[in-house]
C-alpha positions as CSV (number, residue, x, y, z in Angstrom):
1,M,100.0,129.1,76.7
2,K,100.4,125.8,78.5
3,I,103.1,125.9,81.1
4,G,105.0,123.0,82.8
5,F,106.6,123.6,86.2
6,I,109.2,121.2,87.7
7,G,110.5,121.8,91.2
8,T,108.0,122.9,93.8
9,G,110.4,123.5,96.7
10,K,110.6,126.6,98.9
11,M,111.0,128.8,95.9
12,G,109.1,126.8,93.3
13,Y,105.9,126.4,95.3
14,P,104.9,130.0,95.7
15,M,106.0,130.7,92.1
16,A,103.7,128.0,90.8
17,Q,100.9,129.4,93.0
18,N,101.3,132.8,91.4
19,L,101.2,131.4,87.9
20,L,98.0,129.6,88.8
21,A,96.6,132.8,90.3
22,S,97.3,134.6,87.0
23,G,95.2,132.1,85.1
24,K,97.9,130.0,83.6
25,E,97.3,126.4,82.8
26,L,99.9,124.5,84.8
27,F,101.3,121.0,84.5
28,I,103.5,120.1,87.5
29,F,106.1,117.5,88.4
30,N,108.1,117.3,91.6
31,R,110.3,114.4,92.7
32,T,108.6,114.4,96.1
33,K,105.0,114.3,94.8
34,E,103.5,115.2,98.2
35,K,105.1,118.7,97.9
36,A,103.3,119.3,94.7
37,D,99.9,117.7,95.5
38,P,98.4,120.7,97.3
39,L,98.7,122.7,94.1
40,A,96.0,120.5,92.5
41,A,93.4,122.3,94.6
42,F,94.4,125.5,92.7
43,G,93.9,123.9,89.3
44,A,97.3,122.4,88.6
45,K,97.6,119.0,86.9
46,I,100.2,116.8,88.7
47,L,102.0,114.5,86.3
48,G,104.3,111.6,86.8
49,C,107.6,112.6,85.1
50,P,109.3,115.5,83.4
51,K,108.7,114.0,79.9
52,E,104.9,114.0,80.6
53,V,105.1,117.7,81.7
54,A,107.1,118.6,78.6
55,T,104.7,116.8,76.2
56,S,101.8,118.8,77.7
57,S,103.5,122.2,77.6
58,D,104.6,125.0,75.4
59,V,107.0,126.3,78.0
60,V,108.6,124.2,80.8
61,I,109.9,126.0,83.9
62,T,112.5,124.3,86.0
63,M,113.4,125.6,89.6
64,L,115.9,123.1,90.9
65,A,118.7,123.0,93.5
66,N,121.8,122.3,91.5
67,D,123.5,121.2,88.3
68,E,122.9,117.5,88.9
69,A,119.2,117.9,89.4
70,L,118.9,120.0,86.3
71,L,120.8,117.6,84.1
72,E,118.7,114.6,85.3
73,I,115.4,116.4,84.9
74,T,116.4,117.7,81.4
75,A,118.2,114.7,79.9
76,G,117.4,111.6,82.0
77,S,115.5,108.7,80.6
78,E,112.2,110.5,81.2
79,G,113.6,114.0,80.8
80,I,112.3,117.2,79.3
81,I,114.2,116.8,76.0
82,H,112.2,113.6,75.3
83,G,108.9,115.3,75.4
84,L,109.2,119.0,74.6
85,P,107.9,119.8,71.1
86,K,109.9,121.5,68.4
87,E,110.3,125.2,69.2
88,G,109.2,124.4,72.7
89,I,110.9,126.5,75.4
90,H,112.7,125.3,78.5
91,L,112.8,128.2,80.9
92,S,115.5,127.4,83.5
93,M,115.1,129.5,86.6
94,S,117.6,127.7,88.7
95,T,120.9,129.0,90.0
96,V,123.3,126.7,88.3
97,S,126.7,126.8,86.5
98,P,127.1,128.4,83.1
99,K,128.7,125.2,82.0
100,V,125.6,123.1,82.6
101,I,123.4,125.7,80.9
102,Q,125.7,125.5,77.9
103,E,125.4,121.7,78.0
104,I,121.7,121.6,78.1
105,Q,121.4,124.3,75.5
106,R,123.3,122.0,73.1
107,M,120.9,119.2,73.9
108,H,117.9,121.3,73.2
109,A,119.3,122.7,70.0
110,A,119.9,119.2,68.7
111,K,116.1,118.6,69.0
112,N,115.1,122.0,67.7
113,Q,114.1,123.1,71.2
114,I,114.9,126.4,72.8
115,L,116.6,127.2,76.2
116,V,116.0,130.5,78.0
117,S,117.9,131.0,81.3
118,A,116.1,133.1,83.9
119,P,117.4,132.8,87.4
120,V,115.8,135.0,90.0
121,F,116.9,137.3,92.8
122,G,114.6,137.0,95.9
123,R,113.9,134.7,98.8
124,P,110.7,132.6,99.2
125,D,108.8,135.5,100.8
126,A,109.6,137.7,97.8
127,A,108.4,134.9,95.5
128,A,105.1,134.7,97.4
129,R,104.6,138.5,97.0
130,K,105.6,138.4,93.3
131,E,108.6,140.6,94.0
132,L,111.3,138.5,92.4
133,W,113.7,140.2,90.0
134,I,114.4,137.9,87.0
135,I,117.7,137.8,85.0
136,T,117.1,136.5,81.5
137,A,119.2,135.5,78.5
138,G,118.3,133.5,75.4
139,P,116.8,133.9,72.0
140,L,115.0,137.3,72.0
141,E,111.7,136.0,70.6
142,A,111.6,133.2,73.2
143,V,112.3,135.7,76.0
144,R,109.4,137.8,74.7
145,K,107.1,134.8,74.6
146,C,107.9,134.3,78.3
147,H,107.0,137.9,79.2
148,S,103.6,137.0,80.7
149,I,105.3,134.4,82.9
150,F,107.7,137.0,84.2
151,Q,104.9,139.4,84.9
152,A,103.1,136.7,87.0
153,L,106.3,136.0,89.0
154,G,108.1,139.3,89.7
155,R,108.6,143.0,89.6
156,G,110.5,142.9,86.3
157,Y,113.5,141.5,84.5
158,S,116.8,142.4,83.1
159,N,117.9,140.8,79.8
160,F,121.5,139.9,79.0
161,G,121.3,138.9,75.3
162,E,121.2,135.7,73.4
163,D,123.6,133.5,75.3
164,P,121.7,131.8,78.2
165,A,124.8,131.3,80.2
166,K,125.2,135.1,80.7
167,A,122.1,135.1,82.9
168,N,123.7,132.6,85.3
169,I,127.0,134.5,85.5
170,V,125.0,137.6,86.5
171,K,123.1,135.6,89.1
172,I,126.2,134.0,90.6
173,L,127.9,137.4,90.8
174,G,124.8,138.9,92.4
175,N,124.8,136.2,95.0
176,F,128.5,136.8,95.6
177,L,127.6,140.5,96.4
178,I,125.0,139.3,98.9
179,M,127.6,137.1,100.6
180,T,130.0,140.0,100.9
181,V,127.2,142.1,102.4
182,I,126.6,139.5,105.1
183,E,130.4,139.3,105.8
184,A,130.8,143.1,106.0
185,L,127.7,143.5,108.3
186,S,128.9,140.7,110.5
187,E,132.4,142.2,110.9
188,S,131.0,145.6,111.6
189,F,128.5,144.3,114.2
190,C,131.4,142.5,115.9
191,L,133.4,145.6,116.3
192,A,130.3,147.6,117.3
193,Q,129.4,145.1,120.0
194,R,132.9,145.0,121.3
195,A,132.6,148.8,121.6
196,K,129.3,148.4,123.5
197,I,127.2,149.7,120.6
198,L,124.1,147.7,119.9
199,P,124.2,146.2,116.4
200,Q,120.5,147.1,115.9
201,D,121.3,150.8,116.5
202,F,124.4,150.6,114.2
203,L,122.3,149.0,111.5
204,S,119.5,151.6,111.8
205,A,122.1,154.4,111.5
206,V,123.9,153.1,108.4
207,N,120.6,152.2,106.7
208,Q,119.4,155.8,107.2
209,A,122.8,157.5,106.4
210,L,124.5,155.3,103.8
211,F,122.6,152.5,102.0
212,R,118.8,152.7,102.3
213,S,118.8,149.2,100.9
214,P,116.4,146.3,101.6
215,L,119.4,144.0,101.2
216,Y,121.3,145.6,104.1
217,E,118.1,145.9,106.2
218,N,116.8,142.4,105.6
219,Y,120.1,140.5,106.1
220,G,121.1,142.9,108.9
221,Q,117.9,142.0,110.8
222,L,118.5,138.3,110.2
223,I,122.0,138.6,111.8
224,V,120.8,140.8,114.6
225,K,117.9,138.5,115.5
226,K,119.9,135.3,114.8
227,A,116.9,134.2,112.7
228,F,118.6,131.3,111.1
229,R,116.4,128.3,112.1
230,E,113.8,128.8,109.4
231,P,115.9,129.3,106.3
232,G,114.7,131.0,103.2
233,F,117.9,129.8,101.6
234,T,120.1,127.2,103.3
235,L,123.7,127.5,104.1
236,Q,124.4,124.4,102.0
237,L,122.9,126.1,99.0
238,G,124.9,129.2,99.7
239,F,128.1,127.2,99.7
240,K,127.0,125.7,96.4
241,D,126.8,129.3,95.0
242,A,130.1,130.3,96.5
243,T,131.6,127.2,94.7
244,L,130.0,128.3,91.4
245,A,131.6,131.7,91.9
246,R,135.0,130.1,92.5
247,D,134.5,128.2,89.3
248,L,134.0,131.5,87.4
249,V,137.2,132.8,88.9
250,Q,139.0,129.8,87.5
251,S,137.4,130.1,84.1
252,Y,138.0,133.8,83.6
253,R,141.2,134.2,85.7
254,V,139.9,137.2,87.6
255,P,140.9,137.2,91.3
256,L,138.1,137.9,93.8
257,P,139.8,138.1,97.2
258,Y,136.5,138.7,99.1
259,L,135.2,135.5,97.6
260,D,137.9,133.6,99.3
261,V,136.9,135.0,102.7
262,V,133.2,134.1,102.3
263,Y,134.0,130.7,100.8
264,W,136.0,129.7,103.9
265,R,133.2,131.1,106.2
266,F,130.8,128.7,104.4
267,L,133.2,125.8,104.7
268,S,133.7,126.5,108.4
269,A,130.0,126.8,109.0
270,L,129.4,123.5,107.3
271,N,132.0,121.8,109.4
272,H,130.2,123.2,112.5
273,G,126.9,121.5,111.5
274,K,125.1,124.5,110.1
275,A,124.2,123.2,106.6
276,D,120.4,123.5,107.2
277,L,120.4,126.9,108.7
278,D,119.8,130.1,106.8
279,F,122.9,131.0,104.8
280,A,123.1,134.3,106.8
281,A,124.3,132.0,109.6
282,I,127.9,132.4,108.2
283,S,127.7,135.5,110.4
284,S,128.1,133.3,113.5
285,E,131.4,132.2,112.2
286,V,132.6,135.8,112.1
287,F,131.5,136.3,115.8
288,D,133.2,133.1,116.8
289,C,136.4,134.0,115.0
290,C,136.4,137.4,116.8
291,E,135.5,135.8,120.1
292,V,132.5,138.2,120.4
293,P,129.1,136.9,121.5
294,P,126.3,137.0,118.9
295,P,124.5,140.3,118.6
296,L,121.9,141.4,121.2
297,S,119.1,143.5,119.7
298,D,118.2,145.2,123.0
């Protein structure tokens, strides 16, 4: 199977490395070519545009930041749809809106091409360790054809049927849950610190007694250590995902009050110049609001 890979940013680069390590033949495009060039040393072929990648591939993976980037890469003048063969698969692994997935699905269908949506849960370090969890949706046979790709990238996958947009709804709601975890931890740490309880001690106790979850442990440690300067996932992208969740609220008319809380945390953090910090930095907005100093770990 010949695989194209478009988007070698913080998530895409380690994913491409793992595909190469698994023996896949990889054709790569990245808008900033310098970010993709080192992969040539591992056997990747670096090409000049998405169309070239698609022409060379049976499956083209995209890992891009937002709707606009995915639309341009897919349907621009040198986009994927102009090169992907009939029955070729576009495997979109980006966190984007269900609406844009539906739009590009129609574009591919008009050219007898196939779209599978497969956004991932996990940060860049998890991508490097092949520990992503993949959420898939699309034609069943096409999903099956991508099985070896999923094996090379992650721990496993959950499939949500034939409609590719369903995978993106699941991913957006999953990210919403992560945001609420950060908010709840931050609020709890605030009160604990005001009561002269070290947030680190509180986190250790609840992880042992209640949750036993890597999610609480990992994000709790980010907050306690204020480890926001080297983001695995930027606050700007977190705000994008909160906005995608608000769009779902509008589409399905289901009120999500907690979403309003975290949305305004993101907006406040952006206004305070934190766009390029890790998205767990919304916790600092909670501490500022409560007039409690950021946590001390010892």
